[in-house]
OpenMM code with the backbone's topology and positions (N, CA, C; nanometers):
from openmm import Vec3, app, unit

residues = "UNK UNK UNK UNK UNK UNK UNK UNK UNK UNK UNK UNK UNK UNK UNK UNK UNK UNK UNK UNK UNK UNK UNK UNK UNK UNK UNK UNK UNK UNK UNK UNK UNK UNK UNK UNK UNK UNK UNK UNK UNK UNK UNK UNK UNK UNK UNK UNK UNK UNK UNK UNK UNK UNK UNK UNK UNK UNK UNK UNK UNK UNK UNK UNK UNK UNK UNK UNK UNK UNK UNK UNK UNK UNK UNK UNK UNK UNK UNK".split()
positions = [
    Vec3(-0.0506, 1.0684, 2.2650),
    Vec3(-0.0108, 0.9856, 2.1802),
    Vec3(-0.0229, 1.0912, 2.0179),
    Vec3(-0.0836, 1.1702, 2.0872),
    Vec3(-0.0810, 1.2706, 1.9261),
    Vec3(0.0286, 1.3386, 1.9107),
    Vec3(0.1046, 1.4086, 2.0351),
    Vec3(0.2026, 1.5071, 2.0515),
    Vec3(0.3364, 1.3667, 1.9991),
    Vec3(0.3469, 1.2564, 1.9973),
    Vec3(0.4345, 1.1530, 1.9552),
    Vec3(0.4377, 1.1690, 1.8017),
    Vec3(0.2516, 1.1626, 1.7378),
    Vec3(0.2633, 1.1128, 1.5933),
    Vec3(0.3140, 1.2291, 1.5342),
    Vec3(0.2826, 1.3772, 1.5849),
    Vec3(0.2988, 1.4661, 1.5334),
    Vec3(0.4790, 1.5028, 1.5117),
    Vec3(0.5643, 1.4662, 1.5961),
    Vec3(0.7244, 1.4660, 1.5824),
    Vec3(0.7301, 1.3959, 1.4524),
    Vec3(0.6904, 1.2898, 1.4796),
    Vec3(0.7224, 1.1616, 1.3256),
    Vec3(0.7882, 1.2297, 1.2146),
    Vec3(0.8958, 1.2185, 1.1152),
    Vec3(0.9451, 1.2542, 1.0316),
    Vec3(0.9429, 1.1063, 0.9130),
    Vec3(0.8853, 1.0861, 0.8207),
    Vec3(0.8713, 0.9985, 0.7441),
    Vec3(0.9723, 0.9897, 0.6042),
    Vec3(1.0628, 0.9485, 0.5999),
    Vec3(1.1672, 0.9127, 0.4692),
    Vec3(1.1328, 0.7773, 0.3877),
    Vec3(1.1277, 0.8182, 0.2468),
    Vec3(1.1141, 0.6891, 0.1535),
    Vec3(1.2773, 0.7172, 0.0617),
    Vec3(1.3920, 0.6459, 0.1038),
    Vec3(1.4952, 0.7020, 0.0080),
    Vec3(1.4783, 0.6594, -0.1143),
    Vec3(1.4064, 0.6086, -0.1499),
    Vec3(1.3732, 0.5649, -0.3172),
    Vec3(1.2180, 0.5627, -0.3478),
    Vec3(1.1648, 0.6540, -0.3149),
    Vec3(1.0300, 0.7036, -0.3188),
    Vec3(0.9409, 0.6478, -0.4649),
    Vec3(1.0243, 0.6536, -0.5898),
    Vec3(0.9245, 0.6233, -0.7393),
    Vec3(0.8062, 0.7510, -0.6757),
    Vec3(0.6884, 0.6782, -0.7401),
    Vec3(0.5687, 0.7571, -0.7500),
    Vec3(0.5347, 0.7533, -0.6306),
    Vec3(0.5873, 0.7461, -0.4602),
    Vec3(0.5169, 0.7683, -0.3511),
    Vec3(0.4116, 0.6886, -0.2991),
    Vec3(0.4101, 0.5751, -0.3628),
    Vec3(0.3379, 0.5364, -0.2962),
    Vec3(0.3294, 0.4834, -0.1101),
    Vec3(0.4565, 0.4527, -0.1061),
    Vec3(0.4921, 0.4082, 0.0519),
    Vec3(0.4575, 0.5543, 0.1272),
    Vec3(0.4971, 0.6601, 0.0681),
    Vec3(0.4759, 0.7778, 0.1239),
    Vec3(0.3387, 0.8221, 0.1652),
    Vec3(0.2519, 0.8099, 0.0355),
    Vec3(0.1142, 0.8021, 0.0455),
    Vec3(-0.0035, 0.7749, 0.1368),
    Vec3(0.0263, 0.6193, 0.1794),
    Vec3(-0.0163, 0.4777, 0.2127),
    Vec3(0.0099, 0.5362, 0.3278),
    Vec3(0.1602, 0.5470, 0.4168),
    Vec3(0.1757, 0.5997, 0.5313),
    Vec3(0.1124, 0.7356, 0.5621),
    Vec3(0.0862, 0.8115, 0.5051),
    Vec3(0.0142, 0.9557, 0.5464),
    Vec3(-0.1141, 0.9005, 0.5745),
    Vec3(-0.1948, 0.8482, 0.4726),
    Vec3(-0.3047, 0.8003, 0.5338),
    Vec3(-0.3324, 0.7050, 0.6501),
    Vec3(-0.2447, 0.5730, 0.6803),
    Vec3(-0.2444, 0.5201, 0.8013),
    Vec3(-0.2050, 0.6215, 0.9111),
    Vec3(-0.1323, 0.7265, 0.9011),
    Vec3(-0.1490, 0.7949, 0.9922),
    Vec3(-0.2896, 0.8827, 1.0654),
    Vec3(-0.3372, 0.9518, 0.9056),
    Vec3(-0.4493, 1.0264, 0.9287),
    Vec3(-0.5612, 0.9589, 1.0127),
    Vec3(-0.5861, 0.7874, 0.9546),
    Vec3(-0.6635, 0.7463, 0.9870),
    Vec3(-0.6617, 0.6762, 1.1674),
    Vec3(-0.5183, 0.6915, 1.2005),
    Vec3(-0.5025, 0.6394, 1.3285),
    Vec3(-0.5270, 0.7482, 1.4300),
    Vec3(-0.5133, 0.9131, 1.3220),
    Vec3(-0.4812, 1.0105, 1.4240),
    Vec3(-0.6666, 1.0425, 1.4701),
    Vec3(-0.7287, 1.0233, 1.3209),
    Vec3(-0.8764, 1.0497, 1.3723),
    Vec3(-0.9731, 0.9111, 1.4647),
    Vec3(-0.8764, 0.8071, 1.4750),
    Vec3(-0.9774, 0.7374, 1.5717),
    Vec3(-0.9195, 0.7700, 1.7045),
    Vec3(-0.7423, 0.8211, 1.7490),
    Vec3(-0.7427, 0.9030, 1.8304),
    Vec3(-0.8622, 0.9922, 1.8848),
    Vec3(-0.8641, 1.1132, 1.7908),
    Vec3(-0.9062, 1.2351, 1.8187),
    Vec3(-1.0819, 1.1699, 1.8799),
    Vec3(-1.1491, 1.0757, 1.7988),
    Vec3(-1.2778, 1.0102, 1.7652),
    Vec3(-1.2740, 0.9692, 1.9550),
    Vec3(-1.1881, 0.9028, 1.9953),
    Vec3(-1.1785, 0.8524, 2.1283),
    Vec3(-1.1544, 0.9665, 2.2280),
    Vec3(-1.1178, 1.0622, 2.2239),
    Vec3(-1.0919, 1.1984, 2.3067),
    Vec3(-1.1864, 1.2968, 2.2818),
    Vec3(-1.2481, 1.2954, 2.1908),
    Vec3(-1.3496, 1.3894, 2.2105),
    Vec3(-1.5103, 1.3070, 2.2110),
    Vec3(-1.5428, 1.1701, 2.1875),
    Vec3(-1.6660, 1.0784, 2.1923),
    Vec3(-1.6893, 1.1062, 2.0767),
    Vec3(-1.6788, 1.1164, 1.9899),
    Vec3(-1.7146, 1.1327, 1.8484),
    Vec3(-1.7777, 1.2855, 1.8199),
    Vec3(-1.7746, 1.3801, 1.9167),
    Vec3(-1.8041, 1.4606, 1.8624),
    Vec3(-1.7473, 1.5809, 1.7410),
    Vec3(-1.8020, 1.6223, 1.6417),
    Vec3(-1.7672, 1.6990, 1.5316),
    Vec3(-1.6494, 1.7908, 1.5543),
    Vec3(-1.5653, 1.7901, 1.5300),
    Vec3(-1.4763, 1.9486, 1.5683),
    Vec3(-1.4115, 2.0063, 1.4155),
    Vec3(-1.4234, 2.1351, 1.4842),
    Vec3(-1.4125, 2.2761, 1.3710),
    Vec3(-1.2078, 2.2407, 1.3594),
    Vec3(-1.2078, 2.2417, 1.3166),
    Vec3(-1.0312, 2.2953, 1.3322),
    Vec3(-1.0094, 2.4368, 1.3146),
    Vec3(-0.9163, 2.4759, 1.3947),
    Vec3(-0.8667, 2.6094, 1.3832),
    Vec3(-0.7119, 2.6397, 1.3439),
    Vec3(-0.6792, 2.7336, 1.3454),
    Vec3(-0.5022, 2.7700, 1.3476),
    Vec3(-0.4046, 2.7074, 1.4485),
    Vec3(-0.2697, 2.6989, 1.4126),
    Vec3(-0.1773, 2.6775, 1.5028),
    Vec3(-0.2314, 2.5507, 1.6009),
    Vec3(-0.2369, 2.5599, 1.7411),
    Vec3(-0.2246, 2.4771, 1.8666),
    Vec3(-0.3798, 2.4665, 1.8614),
    Vec3(-0.4738, 2.5220, 1.8009),
    Vec3(-0.6121, 2.4728, 1.8400),
    Vec3(-0.6233, 2.4149, 1.6807),
    Vec3(-0.5899, 2.3595, 1.6277),
    Vec3(-0.6252, 2.2971, 1.5390),
    Vec3(-0.5760, 2.1347, 1.5591),
    Vec3(-0.6958, 2.0367, 1.6278),
    Vec3(-0.7094, 1.9223, 1.6482),
    Vec3(-0.6079, 1.7850, 1.5428),
    Vec3(-0.5908, 1.8677, 1.4080),
    Vec3(-0.5023, 1.7622, 1.3309),
    Vec3(-0.3853, 1.7737, 1.3129),
    Vec3(-0.2794, 1.7137, 1.3803),
    Vec3(-0.1471, 1.6963, 1.4127),
    Vec3(-0.0455, 1.6720, 1.2907),
    Vec3(-0.0703, 1.5791, 1.2403),
    Vec3(-0.0335, 1.5322, 1.0821),
    Vec3(-0.0048, 1.5958, 0.9801),
    Vec3(0.1218, 1.6275, 0.9714),
    Vec3(0.1150, 1.7536, 0.8161),
    Vec3(0.2199, 1.6338, 0.7127),
    Vec3(0.1415, 1.7102, 0.5568),
    Vec3(0.2213, 1.6686, 0.5139),
    Vec3(0.3797, 1.7169, 0.4863),
    Vec3(0.4122, 1.7865, 0.5530),
    Vec3(0.5264, 1.8138, 0.5513),
    Vec3(0.6321, 1.7524, 0.6203),
    Vec3(0.5764, 1.6350, 0.6771),
    Vec3(0.6434, 1.5603, 0.7446),
    Vec3(0.6990, 1.4465, 0.6554),
    Vec3(0.6865, 1.4425, 0.5453),
    Vec3(0.7262, 1.3500, 0.4724),
    Vec3(0.7974, 1.3404, 0.3671),
    Vec3(0.9166, 1.2871, 0.3639),
    Vec3(1.0252, 1.3274, 0.2412),
    Vec3(1.0444, 1.1912, 0.1882),
    Vec3(1.0892, 1.2353, 0.0217),
    Vec3(1.1037, 1.0812, -0.0148),
    Vec3(1.2262, 1.1728, -0.1758),
    Vec3(1.3212, 1.0991, -0.1719),
    Vec3(1.4315, 1.1092, -0.2770),
    Vec3(1.4360, 0.9670, -0.4148),
    Vec3(1.3953, 1.0583, -0.5122),
    Vec3(1.4105, 1.0246, -0.6299),
    Vec3(1.4604, 1.1023, -0.7363),
    Vec3(1.5196, 1.0215, -0.8198),
    Vec3(1.6376, 1.0577, -0.9598),
    Vec3(1.4869, 1.1160, -1.0488),
    Vec3(1.4003, 1.0110, -1.0935),
    Vec3(1.3256, 1.0316, -1.2170),
    Vec3(1.2287, 1.1444, -1.2134),
    Vec3(1.2401, 1.2677, -1.2961),
    Vec3(1.1939, 1.3797, -1.2583),
    Vec3(1.0238, 1.3429, -1.2709),
    Vec3(0.9802, 1.2517, -1.3325),
    Vec3(0.8147, 1.2332, -1.3566),
    Vec3(0.7906, 1.1342, -1.2703),
    Vec3(0.8618, 1.0432, -1.2229),
    Vec3(0.8027, 0.9851, -1.0468),
    Vec3(0.7943, 1.1086, -0.9417),
    Vec3(0.8857, 1.1472, -0.9598),
    Vec3(0.8631, 1.2618, -0.8463),
    Vec3(0.7755, 1.3467, -0.8222),
    Vec3(0.6906, 1.4339, -0.9676),
    Vec3(0.6130, 1.4752, -1.0339),
    Vec3(0.4067, 1.4038, -1.0189),
    Vec3(0.4767, 1.2913, -1.0543),
    Vec3(0.3923, 1.1918, -0.9586),
    Vec3(0.3484, 1.1451, -0.8167),
    Vec3(0.4662, 1.1576, -0.7489),
    Vec3(0.4750, 1.1751, -0.5671),
    Vec3(0.3864, 1.2617, -0.5534),
    Vec3(0.4737, 1.3542, -0.5992),
    Vec3(0.3803, 1.4957, -0.5427),
    Vec3(0.2456, 1.5458, -0.5182),
    Vec3(0.2267, 1.4792, -0.6361),
    Vec3(0.0708, 1.4990, -0.6924),
    Vec3(-0.0017, 1.4105, -0.6107),
    Vec3(0.0348, 1.3067, -0.5838),
    Vec3(-0.0497, 1.1695, -0.4612),
    Vec3(-0.0617, 1.2423, -0.3334),
    Vec3(0.0365, 1.3391, -0.2709),
    Vec3(0.0399, 1.3775, -0.1782),
    Vec3(-0.0435, 1.5015, -0.1520),
] * unit.nanometer
topology = app.Topology()
chain = topology.addChain("A")
for resn in residues:
    res = topology.addResidue(resn, chain)
    for name in ("N", "CA", "C"):
        topology.addAtom(name, app.Element.getBySymbol(name[0]), res)
């Protein structure tokens, strides 16, 4: 399941201030945390680099298109 989520790319063609992208990122991270909690039995994990990092969702999977420069700045800040 984690490998499926990490390969997803989310695009919002009219992102405005990025609310959809932000909420989608938060929801996917919560889902990922739930899966990791089930896999590792609630043990605390210390992330590493690359393949050793249990967190697979990346902010680089989220793209938005917006023509308003101020809204773009707000969306970047929110993410």
